[in-house]
C-alpha positions as CSV (number, residue, x, y, z in Angstrom):
1,X,164.0,69.3,136.7
2,X,164.5,71.5,133.7
3,X,160.4,72.2,133.1
4,X,158.2,74.4,135.0
5,X,154.9,73.2,136.2
6,X,153.2,75.5,133.1
7,X,156.1,73.6,130.9
8,X,155.1,70.2,132.1
9,X,151.1,70.8,131.8
10,X,151.6,71.9,128.2
11,X,154.1,69.0,127.2
12,X,151.4,66.5,128.4
13,X,148.2,68.1,127.2
14,X,149.0,68.8,123.5
15,X,151.4,66.2,121.3
16,X,152.1,62.7,121.1
17,X,153.3,60.7,124.4
18,X,156.1,58.4,123.5
19,X,156.8,55.2,125.7
20,X,159.7,53.6,124.5
21,X,160.6,49.8,124.9
22,X,163.8,48.8,126.9
23,X,166.2,47.5,124.9
24,X,168.0,44.4,125.7
25,X,170.6,42.4,124.1
26,X,170.8,38.7,123.3
27,X,171.6,38.2,127.1
28,X,169.0,40.1,128.5
29,X,171.0,43.0,129.9
30,X,170.4,46.5,128.9
31,X,171.5,47.6,125.5
32,X,172.6,51.3,126.0
33,X,173.7,52.1,122.6
34,X,170.3,50.8,120.7
35,X,168.6,52.6,123.5
36,X,170.2,56.0,122.7
37,X,169.5,55.3,119.0
38,X,165.8,55.0,119.9
39,X,165.5,57.8,121.8
40,X,167.0,60.0,119.3
41,X,164.5,58.4,116.5
42,X,161.5,59.5,119.5
43,X,162.9,63.2,119.4
44,X,163.3,63.3,115.6
45,X,159.9,62.4,115.2
46,X,158.4,65.2,117.2
47,X,157.4,63.9,120.6
48,X,156.4,66.1,123.1
49,X,157.4,64.0,126.1
50,X,159.5,60.9,126.7
51,X,158.5,58.2,129.2
52,X,161.3,56.1,130.0
53,X,161.1,52.7,131.9
54,X,157.2,52.8,131.9
55,X,154.7,49.9,131.4
56,X,156.1,49.4,127.5
57,X,159.5,49.7,129.1
58,X,158.9,46.9,131.2
59,X,159.3,49.0,134.5
60,X,158.3,45.8,136.4
61,X,161.4,43.5,135.4
62,X,164.0,46.3,136.1
63,X,166.5,46.6,138.8
64,X,168.1,49.3,140.2
65,X,171.1,49.2,138.2
66,X,169.1,48.8,135.0
67,X,166.7,51.9,135.9
68,X,169.8,53.9,136.9
69,X,171.3,53.3,133.5
70,X,168.1,53.9,131.5
71,X,167.3,57.4,133.6
72,X,170.7,58.7,133.4
73,X,171.2,57.5,129.4
74,X,167.9,59.2,128.6
75,X,168.7,62.4,130.3
76,X,172.0,62.8,128.6
77,X,170.4,62.1,125.5
78,X,167.5,64.2,125.5
79,X,169.3,67.1,126.6
80,X,166.3,69.1,127.8
81,X,164.6,69.2,124.4
82,X,161.8,67.5,126.0
83,X,160.5,66.3,129.2
84,X,161.9,63.0,130.4
85,X,159.3,61.4,132.6
86,X,160.5,57.8,134.6
87,X,158.5,55.6,136.5
88,X,158.3,54.4,140.2
89,X,156.3,52.1,142.3
90,X,156.1,48.8,144.1
91,X,156.4,49.7,147.8
92,X,156.5,52.9,149.4
93,X,160.3,52.5,150.1
94,X,161.1,51.2,146.6
95,X,159.3,54.2,145.0
96,X,161.1,56.2,146.9
97,X,164.4,54.9,145.9
98,X,163.3,55.2,142.1
99,X,162.3,58.7,142.7
100,X,165.6,59.5,144.2
101,X,167.4,58.0,141.4
102,X,165.6,59.7,138.7
103,X,165.9,62.8,140.7
104,X,169.7,62.7,140.9
105,X,169.8,61.8,136.9
106,X,167.8,65.2,136.5
107,X,164.6,63.6,135.1
108,X,161.6,66.2,134.8
109,X,158.9,63.9,136.3
110,X,157.9,60.7,137.9
111,X,155.0,58.3,136.2
112,X,153.6,56.9,139.7
113,X,152.8,52.9,139.2
114,X,150.3,51.6,141.6
115,X,151.3,49.7,144.3
116,X,152.4,46.0,144.1
117,X,149.7,42.8,143.9
118,X,147.6,43.6,147.1
119,X,144.2,44.7,146.7
120,X,144.1,47.9,148.1
121,X,141.3,50.5,149.8
122,X,141.3,54.0,148.3
123,X,142.2,55.8,151.4
124,X,145.4,53.5,151.5
125,X,146.2,54.1,147.7
126,X,145.9,58.0,148.3
127,X,148.2,57.5,151.7
128,X,150.7,55.2,149.6
129,X,151.0,58.0,146.4
130,X,151.1,60.9,148.9
131,X,154.1,59.5,150.8
132,X,155.9,58.8,147.6
133,X,155.1,62.4,146.2
134,X,156.1,64.3,149.4
135,X,159.4,62.4,149.1
136,X,160.5,64.9,146.3
137,X,159.8,68.3,144.6
138,X,159.7,67.0,141.0
139,X,156.4,66.6,138.8
140,X,154.4,63.6,139.2
141,X,151.7,61.8,137.1
142,X,149.4,59.4,139.0
143,X,148.6,56.1,136.8
144,X,145.4,55.2,137.9
145,X,145.3,51.3,136.9
146,X,145.5,47.8,138.3
147,X,144.9,47.8,141.8
148,X,145.7,51.3,142.4
149,X,142.3,52.5,140.9
150,X,141.0,56.0,142.5
151,X,137.4,57.1,141.9
152,X,137.0,60.7,141.4
153,X,136.7,62.4,144.8
154,X,140.1,60.0,145.8
155,X,141.9,61.6,142.9
156,X,140.6,65.3,144.1
157,X,141.8,64.3,147.7
158,X,145.3,63.1,146.3
159,X,145.6,66.2,144.0
160,X,144.6,68.5,146.8
161,X,147.4,67.1,149.2
162,X,150.0,67.2,146.7
163,X,150.7,70.5,144.9
164,X,153.2,68.6,142.7
165,X,150.8,66.3,141.1
166,X,150.4,67.4,137.8
167,X,148.8,65.1,135.7
168,X,146.4,61.7,135.9
169,X,147.1,58.9,133.4
170,X,144.0,56.5,133.0
171,X,144.9,52.8,132.4
172,X,141.3,51.6,132.9
173,X,139.3,53.0,129.9
174,X,136.0,53.2,132.0
175,X,135.2,56.7,130.0
176,X,132.3,57.4,132.2
177,X,134.5,57.0,135.5
178,X,137.0,58.9,134.0
179,X,134.4,62.1,132.8
180,X,133.3,61.7,136.2
181,X,136.9,62.5,137.6
182,X,137.4,65.2,134.8
183,X,134.3,67.1,135.7
184,X,134.9,66.9,139.8
185,X,138.4,67.4,139.9
186,X,138.6,69.8,136.8
187,X,141.6,71.6,135.1
188,X,143.7,71.3,138.4
189,X,145.2,68.2,136.5
190,X,145.9,66.9,132.8
191,X,144.6,64.1,131.7
192,X,146.2,61.5,129.7
193,X,144.8,58.5,128.0
194,X,146.7,55.3,128.8
195,X,145.1,52.0,128.4
196,X,147.3,49.6,126.2
197,X,147.0,50.8,122.6
198,X,145.4,53.8,123.8
199,X,144.5,54.7,120.2
200,X,141.7,52.7,120.2
201,X,140.1,55.2,122.5
202,X,141.5,57.8,121.4
203,X,138.1,59.3,120.3
204,X,136.2,58.8,123.4
205,X,139.1,60.2,125.3
206,X,139.0,63.2,122.9
207,X,135.2,63.9,123.5
208,X,135.5,64.3,127.1
209,X,138.5,66.5,126.9
210,X,141.4,64.2,127.0
211,X,143.8,65.5,124.2
212,X,146.5,63.0,124.3
213,X,147.3,59.9,125.3
214,X,150.7,57.3,125.4
215,X,151.1,55.3,122.3
216,X,153.3,52.2,122.0
217,X,153.4,51.6,118.4
218,X,155.2,54.7,118.2
219,X,158.0,52.2,118.7
220,X,157.8,50.9,115.4
221,X,155.4,53.0,113.4
222,X,156.3,56.6,114.3
223,X,154.8,58.0,111.0
224,X,151.6,56.6,111.1
225,X,151.2,57.1,114.9
226,X,151.6,60.6,114.4
227,X,149.4,60.8,111.1
228,X,146.6,59.2,113.6
229,X,147.3,61.8,116.2
230,X,147.1,64.7,113.8
231,X,144.3,63.6,112.0
232,X,142.5,63.1,115.2
233,X,142.8,66.4,116.7
234,X,142.3,68.2,113.0
235,X,139.0,66.0,113.1
236,X,139.7,64.2,109.9
237,X,137.2,61.4,110.6
238,X,137.9,59.2,107.3
239,X,141.5,59.0,108.0
240,X,141.0,58.5,111.6
241,X,138.7,55.3,111.1
242,X,140.6,54.2,108.0
243,X,143.5,53.7,110.7
244,X,141.6,52.2,113.3
245,X,139.9,49.7,110.8
246,X,142.9,48.7,109.0
247,X,145.7,49.1,111.6
248,X,144.4,49.2,115.3
249,X,141.5,46.8,115.1
250,X,143.4,43.9,113.7
251,X,146.5,44.9,115.8
252,X,144.3,44.7,119.1
253,X,142.9,41.7,118.3
254,X,146.4,39.9,117.8
255,X,147.3,41.7,121.2
256,X,144.6,40.2,123.0
257,X,145.4,36.3,122.5
258,X,147.7,36.3,125.2
259,X,148.5,38.5,128.3
260,X,151.3,40.6,128.0
261,X,151.4,41.0,124.5
262,X,150.6,44.7,124.4
263,X,154.5,45.3,125.3
264,X,155.7,41.8,123.5
265,X,153.9,42.8,120.2
266,X,155.6,46.2,120.4
267,X,159.1,44.4,120.7
268,X,158.1,42.0,118.2
269,X,157.3,45.3,115.7
270,X,160.5,47.1,116.5
271,X,162.7,44.0,115.2
272,X,160.4,43.5,112.1
273,X,161.4,47.4,111.1
274,X,165.1,47.1,111.8
275,X,165.4,48.3,115.1
276,X,165.4,45.4,117.7
277,X,165.2,46.0,121.0
278,X,165.7,42.4,122.0
279,X,163.2,40.1,124.1
280,X,160.9,40.7,126.7
281,X,161.9,39.8,130.1
282,X,160.3,37.1,132.2
283,X,157.3,36.7,132.9
284,X,156.4,38.0,129.7
285,X,156.7,35.9,126.3
286,X,157.4,36.6,123.1
287,X,154.7,36.3,120.2
288,X,154.9,33.0,118.2
289,X,156.6,32.7,114.7
290,X,153.2,32.9,113.4
291,X,152.0,35.7,115.2
292,X,154.7,37.6,114.2
293,X,154.2,36.9,110.6
294,X,150.5,38.1,111.1
295,X,152.0,41.5,112.7
296,X,154.3,41.8,109.8
297,X,151.3,41.7,107.5
298,X,149.6,44.3,109.6
299,X,152.8,46.5,109.2
300,X,152.8,46.0,105.7
301,X,149.6,47.0,104.7
302,X,149.9,50.2,106.8
303,X,153.2,51.1,105.8
């Protein structure tokens, strides 16, 4: 853990956050070489943090061996140039195992995913997250989504109980609820936009003080992703509007055709741009040939 609390907060609150896909070969095994190249490309394009084995990285389908290879390679490749943040989740015991592997590899923080499957009471979620956060001195970001959604007072309680919690990532897109949390908890935490294709929410996020977000499309259109983020922060509304209209709206319409396409289309886009990461693992499915053709048309229009 090479980054202090202040350095971590700075990296998470200003600059584009990247969530690389996890590269698989033709047999569905982790492809270390192409993943290493992907990380180097992300660094070259100026990201402020790299989140590996996250939602876009198919954390839900990785076993411990996959995960260990990913975090060790990520730390060795990035070499402290920006924070490397890995994911953890599932059961408390599983999450602690993933945290320990990430700590041993030298990761700078953990994105804590919601519990597995079952519907959860908020006080139970706080206990779940607290047990995991207490297992390590690393920096934690709680991912508020799925069956692990916390309202403002619960987020406040979680942060108060865990000094190593540095940020909250929103995966819901309920701007009113997030605004309540931000105003209730204040600057104790950094707030990150994290709904799928977060750029479509970026203007609303910025209006309540969420300065950055996770960008999945960075995997195949890094120049456009950077252009959009810089225009957003500079208040260049014509550029923001044009990119949303020409790229993000048609992309999101395509994404919404099937569950899981928020990840599958990213991998298809990477292949179209000549940097394939292989196919997704079940239970996700790849887009059809016709949908890939539609994606290619969207990319060409915006390249």
